[in-house]
C-alpha atoms as one frame of an Amber mdcrd trajectory, in Angstrom:
protein
   5.562   5.717  58.291   1.792   5.874  58.770   2.080   9.612  59.475   3.996
  10.178  56.256   1.489   8.168  54.238  -1.380  10.235  55.668   0.547  13.392
  54.752   1.096  11.997  51.249  -2.648  11.439  50.765  -3.343  14.950  52.044
  -0.782  16.423  49.623  -2.389  14.592  46.707  -5.843  15.783  47.743  -4.628
  19.368  48.159  -2.993  19.483  44.718  -5.287  17.078  42.893  -5.258  19.183
  39.705  -1.462  19.155  39.423  -1.373  15.483  40.325  -3.852  14.667  37.524
  -1.903  16.793  35.034   1.242  14.748  35.803  -0.786  11.575  35.210  -2.031
  12.938  31.871   1.384  13.982  30.523   3.074  10.767  31.628   0.077   8.828
  30.302   0.277  10.348  26.821   4.048   9.720  26.722   3.518   6.132  27.827
   0.703   5.712  25.280   2.973   6.838  22.445   5.868   4.761  23.747   4.000
   1.488  24.301   1.643   1.993  21.364   4.317   2.776  18.787   6.707   0.095
  20.035   3.863  -2.427  20.069   2.905  -1.321  16.542   6.408  -1.776  15.168
   6.909  -5.154  16.807   3.398  -6.398  15.976   3.598  -5.438  12.307   7.194
  -6.690  12.094   6.153  -9.994  13.690   3.141 -10.213  11.373   5.122  -9.634
   8.176   8.006 -11.911   9.220   5.576 -14.740  10.005   3.987 -14.126   6.614
   7.354 -14.365   4.855   8.295 -17.456   6.855   5.004 -19.298   6.326   5.022
 -18.598   2.596   8.772 -19.323   2.388   9.673 -15.997   0.801  12.753 -16.217
  -1.398  16.259 -15.016  -0.546  17.261 -14.400  -4.163  15.531 -14.190  -7.534
  17.320 -14.404 -10.893  15.750 -13.154 -14.129  16.333 -14.689 -17.572  15.153
 -13.946 -21.075  14.407 -17.665 -21.259  16.156 -20.650 -19.726  15.556 -24.390
 -19.814  15.431 -26.653 -16.794  18.521 -28.523 -18.044  20.613 -25.331 -17.960
  19.711 -24.748 -14.310  19.903 -28.347 -13.115  23.586 -28.243 -12.136  23.043
 -25.301  -9.775  20.739 -27.301  -7.500  23.829 -29.036  -6.070  25.511 -25.778
  -5.035  26.433 -26.036  -1.353  25.128 -22.514  -0.687  21.661 -23.213  -2.109
  18.967 -24.765   0.040  16.061 -24.682  -2.453  15.919 -23.684  -6.103  12.721
 -23.505  -8.133  11.837 -22.298 -11.621   8.799 -20.498 -12.943   7.558 -18.645
 -16.002   6.254 -15.095 -15.548   4.486 -12.897 -18.074   2.393  -9.714 -18.247
  -0.916  -9.412 -20.075  -3.667  -6.838 -20.488  -7.057  -7.924 -19.196 -10.123
  -5.799 -19.917 -12.746  -5.711 -17.200 -15.688  -3.326 -16.827 -14.535  -1.525
 -19.990 -11.193  -0.805 -18.412  -7.774  -2.159 -19.305  -5.889  -3.631 -16.360
  -2.433  -5.158 -16.158  -2.099  -8.743 -14.970   1.180 -10.344 -13.993   0.915
 -14.114 -14.049   3.361 -16.618 -12.575   3.414 -20.374 -12.758   3.097 -21.917
  -9.309   6.192 -23.090  -7.492   6.024 -25.907  -5.002   7.803 -24.561  -1.929
   9.227 -21.052  -2.410   7.142 -17.831  -2.683   3.912 -19.695  -2.008   0.725
 -17.603  -2.332  -1.365 -17.123   0.830  -4.815 -18.570   0.070  -7.764 -16.793
   1.721 -10.584 -18.685   0.060 -11.137 -21.354  -2.590  -8.415 -23.725  -3.752
  -5.114 -23.673  -5.594  -5.503 -23.790  -9.394  -5.792 -26.957 -11.403  -5.489
 -27.142 -15.194  -6.969 -24.013 -16.871  -7.623 -22.314 -13.544  -6.127 -19.225
 -11.908  -5.980 -17.607  -8.481  -5.914 -13.805  -8.217  -4.917 -11.358  -5.494
  -7.570 -10.209  -3.060  -7.608  -6.428  -3.599  -7.666  -6.749  -7.385 -10.661
  -9.088  -7.204 -12.558  -6.958  -4.680 -12.060  -3.650  -6.520 -13.000  -5.185
  -9.889 -15.997  -7.157  -8.524 -14.552 -10.550  -9.405 -15.437 -13.697  -7.497
 -14.540 -17.366  -7.409 -16.031 -19.185 -10.378 -15.753 -16.223 -12.784 -13.871
 -16.682 -16.035 -11.185 -14.356 -17.352  -9.886 -14.173 -20.932  -6.635 -12.756
 -22.223  -4.016 -13.288 -24.883  -0.322 -13.984 -24.295   1.849 -14.033 -27.419
  -0.202 -16.172 -29.802  -1.964 -18.082 -26.997  -5.591 -17.460 -26.072  -6.453
 -18.192 -22.453  -9.805 -18.768 -20.820  -9.239 -19.450 -17.123 -11.632 -20.053
 -14.257 -10.884 -18.267 -10.959 -10.456 -20.959  -8.311  -9.242 -18.946  -5.323
  -8.398 -15.634  -3.676  -4.848 -15.056  -2.490  -2.062 -12.625  -1.669   1.600
 -13.020  -2.541   4.568 -12.262  -0.243   6.304 -11.003  -3.369   3.804  -8.146
  -3.774   3.341  -6.685  -0.314   4.088  -3.369  -2.022   1.961  -3.770  -5.110
   3.833  -1.979  -7.868   4.528  -3.293 -11.314   8.234  -2.473 -11.441  10.972
  -0.185 -10.174   9.778   2.613 -12.444   6.282   2.707 -10.920   5.806   5.602
  -8.534   2.706   4.350  -6.751   0.646   1.271  -6.017  -2.236   0.398  -8.311
  -4.673  -1.844  -6.467  -7.365  -2.146  -9.126  -5.309  -1.595 -12.284  -2.571
  -4.122 -11.544  -3.338  -7.684 -10.491  -1.298 -10.763  -9.621  -2.265 -14.269
 -10.729  -0.889 -17.787 -10.373  -1.571 -20.708 -12.701  -0.452 -24.308 -12.782
   2.666 -24.844 -14.893   0.860 -27.420 -17.071  -1.701 -24.777 -18.106   1.034
 -22.772 -19.842   3.105 -25.788 -20.899   0.188 -27.236 -22.857   0.029 -24.042
 -24.930   3.701 -24.364 -25.854   3.164 -28.051 -26.717   0.295 -27.163 -29.074
   2.712 -25.273 -31.347   5.643 -27.623 -30.701   7.637 -24.830 -29.037  10.115
 -25.592 -26.220   8.911 -24.387 -22.852  11.296 -22.019 -21.043  11.461 -20.411
 -17.630  12.005 -16.733 -16.896  12.697 -16.759 -13.141  14.829 -18.809 -10.795
  13.813 -18.451  -7.132  16.327 -19.390  -4.449  16.360 -20.057  -0.723  20.001
 -19.981   0.336  22.016 -21.356   3.232  24.677 -18.678   2.904  25.114 -15.378
   1.118  25.343 -15.687  -2.656  26.714 -12.186  -3.206  29.842 -12.187  -5.307
  29.491 -15.822  -6.440  28.585 -14.810 -10.023  25.918 -17.479 -10.359  24.402
 -17.983 -13.824  26.969 -15.690 -15.488  27.753 -18.470 -17.967  24.117 -18.593
 -19.179  23.642 -16.255 -22.154  20.024 -15.431 -21.336  20.812 -14.367 -17.759
  19.708 -10.784 -17.033  20.320 -10.095 -13.352  19.879 -11.418  -9.820  18.715
  -9.525  -6.744  18.430 -10.494  -3.095  15.356  -9.936  -0.967  16.793  -6.727
   0.555  16.852  -5.165  -2.928  13.426  -6.486  -3.897  11.187  -3.437  -4.303
   8.348  -4.845  -2.188  10.523  -6.019   0.705  12.647  -2.879   0.616   9.665
  -0.512   0.650   7.931  -2.214   3.571  11.105  -2.480   5.639  11.847   1.192
   4.945   8.381   2.267   6.117   8.720   0.179   9.282  12.146   1.624   9.956
  10.706   5.161   9.802   8.230   4.359  12.563  11.013   2.800  14.643  12.833
   6.137  14.585   9.673   8.062  15.463   9.197   5.689  18.424  12.226   7.288
  20.061  11.642  11.013  19.477   7.924  11.391  20.341   7.735   9.620  23.732
  11.045  11.107  24.934   9.663  14.627  24.458   6.558  13.747  26.502   8.600
  12.061  29.236  10.945  15.058  29.334   8.014  17.448  29.734   6.545  15.178
  32.435   9.873  15.325  34.277   9.925  19.136  34.069   6.330  19.389  35.311
   7.140  17.063  38.188  10.246  19.091  38.984   8.351  22.401  39.056   5.433
  20.922  40.974   7.575  19.210  43.612   9.930  22.201  43.913   7.036  24.483
  44.789   5.477  21.876  47.086   8.746  21.414  48.982   9.314  25.173  49.096
   5.852  25.768  50.549   6.302  22.951  53.067   9.692  24.068  54.398   8.396
  24.403  57.938   6.718  20.984  57.810   9.989  19.429  56.584  11.839  21.173
  59.398   9.377  19.851  61.980   9.690  16.307  60.595  13.470  16.591  60.774
  13.313  17.899  64.329  11.033  15.007  65.331  13.646  12.521  64.166  12.453
  11.624  60.675  15.465  10.782  58.513  16.072  12.459  55.173  15.442   9.115
  53.508  11.922   8.894  54.981  11.173  12.493  54.030  12.500  11.858  50.514
  10.328   8.762  50.408   7.209  10.832  51.131   7.732  13.117  48.140   9.111
  10.399  45.884   5.944   8.380  46.481   3.887  11.365  45.275   5.617  11.328
  41.887   5.849   7.528  41.895   2.082   7.106  42.255   1.388   9.726  39.564
   3.925   8.174  37.191   2.705   4.645  37.876  -0.992   5.454  37.312  -0.209
   7.516  34.183   2.100   4.876  32.722  -0.393   2.036  33.338  -3.395   3.901
  31.909  -1.392   5.334  28.977   0.260   1.999  28.233  -3.060   0.138  28.131
  -4.688   2.807  25.961  -1.601   2.898  23.706  -1.342  -0.822  22.948  -5.079
  -1.131  22.301  -5.498   1.917  20.034  -2.313   3.041  18.278  -1.348  -0.362
  16.737  -4.732  -0.579  15.023  -4.251   2.915  13.601  -0.699   2.133  12.405
  -1.849  -1.195  10.961  -4.618   0.634   9.088  -2.062   3.071   7.708   0.101
   0.184   6.467  -2.849  -1.681   4.933  -3.776   1.450   2.962  -0.517   1.121
   1.010   0.646  -2.459   1.529  -1.060  -5.789   0.953  -0.696  -8.654   3.413
  -3.025 -10.860   5.482  -4.328  -8.805   8.394  -4.544 -11.107  11.395  -5.112
  -9.993  15.014  -2.036  -8.060  16.084   0.039  -9.547  18.858   0.086  -7.486
  22.048   3.318  -7.003  23.975   2.414  -6.169  27.620   6.117  -5.869  28.433
   6.133  -2.481  26.685   3.748  -1.197  29.351   6.290  -2.310  31.958   9.091
  -0.545  30.066   6.927   2.586  29.931   6.297   2.375  33.683  10.019   2.059
  34.407  10.951   5.021  32.168   8.102   7.163  33.546   9.051   6.437  37.149
  12.729   7.135  36.453  11.904  10.542  34.948   9.464  11.518  37.708  11.539
  10.217  40.654  14.738  11.851  39.336  12.900  15.171  39.007  11.533  14.800
  42.562  14.934  14.020  44.102  16.498  17.033  42.378  13.674  19.307  43.536
  13.972  18.127  47.180  17.753  18.137  47.419  18.283  21.842  48.113  15.787
  22.005  50.983  16.663  18.682  52.611  20.355  19.442  52.824  19.582  22.328
  55.196  19.566  21.712  58.945  16.054  21.501  60.523  16.648  24.705  62.480
  16.938  26.697  59.243  13.947  25.086  57.578  11.786  25.950  60.601  12.301
  29.598  59.752  10.289  31.160  56.905  12.296  31.382  53.715  13.515  34.924
  53.122  11.635  36.541  50.253  13.415  36.629  46.975  15.288  39.846  46.390
  13.174  42.034  44.182  14.667  43.959  41.341  13.509  46.267  38.659  12.544
  44.767  35.336  13.974  46.244  32.187  10.645  47.780  31.134  10.686  49.967
  34.286  13.132  52.233  32.545  10.799  53.106  29.688   8.191  55.851  29.782
   5.473  53.334  28.854   5.734  51.843  32.371   4.154  54.931  33.902   1.341
  54.792  31.372   0.398  51.193  32.317  -2.401  50.315  34.689  -1.595  48.678
  38.023  -3.049  45.372  36.728  -0.591  45.108  33.845   2.311  46.106  36.084
   1.451  43.181  38.388   1.313  40.804  35.416   4.681  41.881  34.029   6.391
  41.859  37.418   5.123  38.368  38.195   6.242  37.014  34.823   9.758  38.443
  35.052  10.074  37.872  38.795  10.800  34.180  38.192  12.463  33.797  34.845
  13.239  30.105  35.402   9.527  29.377  35.871   8.833  31.289  32.683  11.283
  29.112  30.737  10.315  25.784  32.283   6.590  26.421  31.978   7.092  27.109
  28.285   8.572  23.649  27.632   5.169  22.008  27.261   3.969  24.728  24.891
   7.198  24.404  22.869   6.673  20.640  22.518   2.990  21.058  21.618   3.503
  23.632  18.894   6.496  21.674  17.532   4.272  18.586  17.144   1.479  20.615
  15.544   3.792  22.372  13.067   5.293  19.007  12.120   1.875  17.428  11.562
   0.419  20.290   9.539   3.652  20.700   7.552   3.632  17.007   6.628   0.091
  17.401   5.351   0.962  20.620   3.476   4.018  18.937   1.936   1.970  16.047
   0.596  -0.606  18.514  -0.755   2.223  20.432  -2.432   3.469  17.124  -3.846
  -0.007  16.502  -5.299  -0.054  20.016  -6.757   3.450  19.490  -8.177   2.372
  16.272  -9.904  -0.577  18.190 -11.412   1.615  21.074 -12.581   4.346  18.954
 -14.112   2.200  16.317 -15.817   0.672  18.221 -18.709  -0.566  15.052 -20.372
  -3.801  13.125 -19.753  -2.387   9.616 -19.764   0.699   7.601 -20.600   0.599
   4.575 -22.886   3.142   1.758 -23.051   3.477  -0.199 -26.250   4.555  -3.723
 -27.089   6.628  -2.664 -30.093   8.590   0.508 -30.651   6.635   3.426 -32.094
   6.957   6.942 -33.487   4.755   9.989 -32.975   2.789   9.639 -36.185   1.957
   6.032 -35.382   0.536   7.029 -32.002  -1.524   9.832 -33.559  -2.925   7.370
 -36.073  -4.379   5.321 -33.211  -7.177   7.893 -32.868  -8.238  11.181 -34.394
  -8.933  12.483 -30.858  -5.246  12.464 -29.880  -3.896  15.996 -29.939  -0.255
  16.002 -28.736   2.185  13.106 -28.376   5.592  13.177 -26.691   7.606   9.958
 -26.916   9.782   8.536 -24.175  11.350   5.308 -23.003  12.610   4.288 -19.569
  15.600   2.033 -19.170  17.309   0.816 -16.016  20.800   2.219 -15.841  23.525
   2.791 -13.286  24.699   6.201 -12.203  28.087   6.906 -10.659  30.826   9.438
 -10.403  34.403   9.041  -9.314  33.824   9.068  -5.557  30.699   6.917  -5.414
  29.566   3.372  -6.001  27.250   2.526  -8.882  23.611   3.270  -8.089  20.703
   1.658  -9.944  18.356   4.342 -11.244  15.735   4.608 -14.001  16.835   6.797
 -16.906  14.041   8.439 -18.886  14.996   9.198 -22.467  12.919  11.975 -24.041
  12.945  14.003 -27.193  14.362  17.506 -26.909  10.999  19.054 -27.869   9.158
  17.255 -25.054   6.618  19.663 -23.532   4.203  17.383 -21.669   6.642  16.664
 -18.831   7.425  19.995 -17.199  10.034  19.358 -14.527  10.710  22.318 -12.265
  14.170  23.253 -11.077  15.056  24.189  -7.508  13.901  27.767  -8.208  10.454
  26.436  -9.228  11.092  27.353 -12.872  10.180  25.023 -15.745  13.233  23.269
 -17.201  13.402  23.641 -20.984  14.634  20.459 -22.642  17.135  20.723 -25.467
  19.514  18.423 -27.331  22.020  18.437 -24.448  19.682  18.176 -21.453  20.684
  15.955 -18.515  18.415  16.503 -15.515  19.229  14.879 -12.168  17.056  14.811
  -8.989  17.765  17.542  -6.449  18.289  14.801  -3.845  21.541  13.908  -5.658
  22.892  17.377  -4.840  22.777  16.548  -1.123  23.679  12.852  -1.374  26.578
  13.114  -3.844  27.518  16.820  -3.676  26.819  17.338  -7.364  26.169  20.593
  -9.173  25.372  21.829 -12.672  28.315  21.268 -14.997  29.665  18.193 -13.183
  30.454  15.083 -15.212  28.739  11.809 -14.319  28.791   8.371 -15.909  25.699
   6.432 -16.946  25.946   2.693 -17.518  23.394   0.778 -19.616  23.047  -2.955
 -20.119  21.922  -3.223 -23.743  21.515  -6.796 -24.833  24.911  -8.477 -24.587
  26.762  -5.178 -24.330  27.370  -2.796 -21.433  27.595   0.800 -22.615  29.129
   3.613 -20.530  28.622   7.241 -21.481  29.900  10.405 -19.807  27.416  13.249
 -19.602  27.388  16.720 -18.058  24.628  17.851 -15.723  22.644  20.706 -17.252
  19.779  21.024 -14.755  18.711  19.948 -11.286  15.036  19.089 -11.032  12.605
  18.836  -8.144  11.656  15.157  -7.979   9.761  13.814  -5.010   7.864  10.540
  -5.406  10.402   8.989  -7.787  14.076   9.646  -8.417  14.991   9.482 -12.126
  17.513  10.960 -14.513  16.079  12.618 -17.637  18.328  12.533 -20.682  17.798
  13.949 -24.146  17.642  11.376 -26.972  20.287  13.348 -28.849  22.973  12.687
 -26.194  22.534   8.922 -26.429  22.587   9.009 -30.226  25.829  10.975 -30.193
  27.307   8.228 -28.003  26.357   5.472 -30.429  23.193   4.333 -28.657  20.155
   3.891 -30.897  17.185   4.338 -28.548  13.704   3.467 -29.738  10.584   4.615
 -27.912   8.014   2.298 -26.311   5.926   4.764 -24.323   4.231   8.061 -24.982
   2.632  10.913 -23.084  -0.688  11.766 -24.677  -2.803  14.918 -24.574  -6.333
  14.579 -25.957  -8.215  17.171 -27.951 -10.408  19.708 -26.183 -13.848  18.392
 -25.219 -13.014  14.728 -25.846 -13.942  12.185 -23.179 -10.769  10.514 -21.906
 -12.726   7.400 -20.878 -14.169   7.048 -24.376 -10.743   7.481 -25.954  -9.238
   4.829 -23.676 -12.072   2.472 -24.597 -11.166   3.068 -28.231  -7.419   2.555
 -27.661  -7.814  -0.698 -25.734  -8.673  -2.449 -28.958  -5.163  -1.747 -30.251
  -2.944  -4.830 -29.830   0.263  -2.791 -29.689  -0.811  -0.970 -26.522   0.515
  -2.805 -23.484  -0.940  -0.562 -20.777  -2.355   2.867 -19.982  -1.697   4.969
 -16.859  -4.061   7.850 -16.163  -2.729  11.010 -14.522  -5.936  10.960 -12.485
  -4.927   7.637 -10.925  -1.646   9.160  -9.723  -3.555  12.051  -8.155  -5.972
   9.659  -6.466  -3.046   7.820  -4.932  -1.667  11.075  -3.540  -5.105  11.890
  -2.083  -5.153   8.508  -0.331  -1.787   9.323   1.215  -3.212  12.649   2.465
  -6.152  10.854   4.095  -3.661   8.520   5.837  -1.659  11.487   7.101  -4.848
  13.132   8.402  -5.355  10.254  10.863  -1.756  10.648  12.090  -2.248  14.411
  12.421  -5.357  13.814  14.547  -3.296  11.718  16.980  -0.675  14.485  17.069
  -3.335  17.162  17.732  -4.899  15.161  20.590  -1.477  14.518  22.132  -0.499
  18.183  21.763  -3.774  19.344  23.322  -3.313  17.085  26.361   0.321  18.135
  26.669  -0.278  21.897  26.534  -3.437  21.868  28.701  -1.748  19.701  31.330
   1.351  21.883  31.457  -0.522  25.192  31.580  -2.970  23.838  34.160  -0.180
  22.539  36.367   1.955  25.656  36.178  -1.014  27.964  36.729  -2.231  25.914
  39.686   1.208  26.290  41.264   1.189  29.979  40.393  -2.157  30.457  42.129
  -1.113  28.372  45.136   2.095  30.302  45.787   0.323  33.652  45.296  -2.668
  32.961  47.529  -1.726  35.781  49.915  -1.202  38.218  47.040  -4.507  37.268
  45.378  -6.321  37.437  48.746  -4.873  40.892  49.384  -6.124  42.086  45.994
  -9.577  40.667  46.710  -9.662  42.411  50.100  -8.639  45.654  48.420 -11.700
  45.422  46.194 -10.619  43.501  43.112 -13.427  41.548  41.531 -13.159  37.831
  40.715 -13.168  38.633  36.980 -10.228  41.004  37.470  -8.236  38.336  39.305
  -9.063  35.815  36.586  -7.935  38.399  34.057  -4.518  38.510  35.750  -4.163
  34.736  35.509  -5.586  34.635  31.977  -3.206  37.257  30.564  -0.197  35.620
  32.243  -1.099  32.292  30.653  -1.504  33.888  27.255   1.905  35.591  27.589
   3.516  32.289  28.619   1.791  30.559  25.700   2.945  33.178  23.205   6.492
  33.030  24.590   6.541  29.207  24.350   4.910  29.328  20.931   7.583  31.651
  19.551  10.348  29.393  20.873   8.476  26.324  19.590   8.350  27.466  15.963
  12.051  26.758  15.203  11.741  23.495  17.175   8.807  22.502  14.940  10.838
  23.292  11.838  13.731  21.147  13.118  11.348  18.269  13.983   9.756  18.456
  10.527  13.208  18.383   8.918  13.941  15.240  10.934  10.706  13.590   9.777
  11.418  14.662   6.199  14.914  13.150   6.396  13.378   9.807   7.438  11.253
   9.792   4.302  14.215  10.822   2.148  16.203   7.801   3.349  13.851   5.576
   1.327  14.663   7.331  -1.932  11.477   9.365  -1.962  11.369  12.992  -0.922
   8.903  15.580   0.288   8.806  19.267  -0.589  10.275  21.404   2.199   6.906
  23.020   2.637   6.570  24.668   6.037   3.906  27.215   5.185   2.991  30.297
   7.186  -0.513  28.836   7.311   0.744  25.733   9.179   2.544  27.906  11.731
  -0.427  30.250  12.197  -2.926  27.397  12.641  -0.619  25.708  15.170  -0.221
  28.986  17.065  -3.974  29.600  17.168  -4.634  26.073  18.412  -2.117  26.525
  21.244  -3.867  29.769  22.240  -7.211  27.928  22.210  -5.758  25.223  24.458
  -4.572  27.966  26.833  -8.027  29.589  26.915  -9.679  26.240  27.637  -7.280
  25.772  30.542  -8.237  29.158  31.964 -11.884  28.113  31.994 -10.926  25.091
  34.119  -9.051  27.317  36.586 -11.738  29.932  37.162 -13.290  28.041  40.056
  -9.890  27.544  41.700  -9.572  31.289  42.239 -13.132  31.552  43.562 -12.396
  28.884  46.215  -9.582  30.876  47.853 -10.314  31.495  51.547  -9.061  35.041
  52.063  -9.169  34.965  55.863  -7.144  31.741  56.110  -4.659  32.933  53.496
  -3.989  36.216  55.338  -3.677  34.720  58.858   0.027  33.959  58.728   2.968
  32.813  56.662   1.985  29.113  56.781
């Protein structure tokens, strides 16, 4: 055994470059595996602890107004563990000459408790606000805020800084396409603060929300249906904040599988090629060991230990690097879009162990396969030199261009096509690298296209929402600087057709002459609205197999009446960040629905300052809120910056993967061609000419792998895009030629860098030793 261990150490020393490349590839696979798994579990553990500590609700029911007496009887329901009531309302609060939206809830005792960072919970005439809103608007504890709700004037002192488990994804409602950290804030006040206002005018105090922690599922129990003011009830899985965060986490869980497996697969192939060539070149040594009485098991053990040590070192180093770097990056990506208390992430060392096991399985399996053919021969045969592979003409021999080629290029082509299996296997790493790069750059290009799409389609400067219903002339009378006004209103409806369940979806009702929302169809042409327009998202075409001319049913809950109308699809629009149905006002009117407008898209006159106009409009009591198109673009830019950090990880991983593969394969190529290279040197070839042979071969292999990797990159991007689409959002299918070209150039650069590393390897060849004999 001691002899075999000494031989093992000598083998590692002899092929140290290939050994290190195996460590690198397995290490990067282990880093992705342990890092991503640790990220998912750490963030999942963090958010679940947050929900548990703050006692996040299971169900929430909305009412137009309900008294405590009407709800009292439901507390005794055997399926309900806790039931609490609160009053919620939205106000506009002006700060730093900017209108912001505030959603204020009365505090509940046990369910949906705010997480307090600093200060104290509010007493009478005090309020606590969410952390990001306070930071971005330069508010601090002790400041006073003023706002009006109905006829009540409030002056509240800020007593604390908090976050709410209800607003991990901080959007105002289902219709909102993006988070608004500084323009939308959450506040909690003591119930008595609001109750006292109702008492001042002798008005009965009512609640708007009922929050429930349940023992069992409440689905299908029709709770609160007998209360006239009941609107709807949703469970936590349908809550927009919970659903968005869980969807994002689920995307990463799927990525956890695909990325590391590719790296482990490449590591297995590298190990297979490396060990196959090592065993092939040590046939005589294996024969001698067999003749001396070493069993096949002990000989297997020698080579298995080679791959075992490489896999073990790579998995340990990669696992440690992965769990200490990637989770922080993923956590930072989440915190850029979601709001929750960031505490030190929990580390899961067991994922390093899992990575070690998987790495060793891949590497050992590859080693056993590579050794099997040689070790099944009898020692007498392995003591003989292996007969040279039968040479054959390559297809290019038959063309006249072959005779025009120099001897150098003939050698290169013959060597490449002499071992086609090596050509294919050595391209695997390049295929994986360029697939990762194309996916990363395409994701970035898609988000940039999404940003450009939002700019092209939103022809207005800002959208205003009003308290009362309005018409175009009324909006124009708000300011002389308003140029164009297009009215709209968004209502929550249900969409279905015969073969599908009802799906909740916002329905945007617009006038037929609307020209400030320019939705593009699937041919990138602007859809022209008319009196019969019904525009559905292009995602519905795939999900429900719909097409232009199909009939669908829209259901609306209007007051105490549910109204169903059948409409025919006239257009299919490209919709990415939000999925909505656009319907002409005329269609609803023809179906007996009188729709009034409570929002408007506004275009200001040329040369007018938008900020000044907004300052002027904020004085108007009928304006409930204003959303700038610029804010939507800023949000998209933040998403791009998040993707850039992910792309950087992909680029680093791809660089290590391609360099390691090319280095390993080329090292083997040089090792098995030592006699050939030595012969060329003896015949007068210069070192630069020999390096040129190796360099051109690597470039050819890289180009070959790159060409095969392009469709693989497209498939991988489609997979990533499908993950995003599962959450209701969508990305443009934007795989640009630029993304492919940049990825290809980067792979070529990686190949050139590898050649620089290998220059010295050729210079170290001992020609005399190489030409002495077969061994």
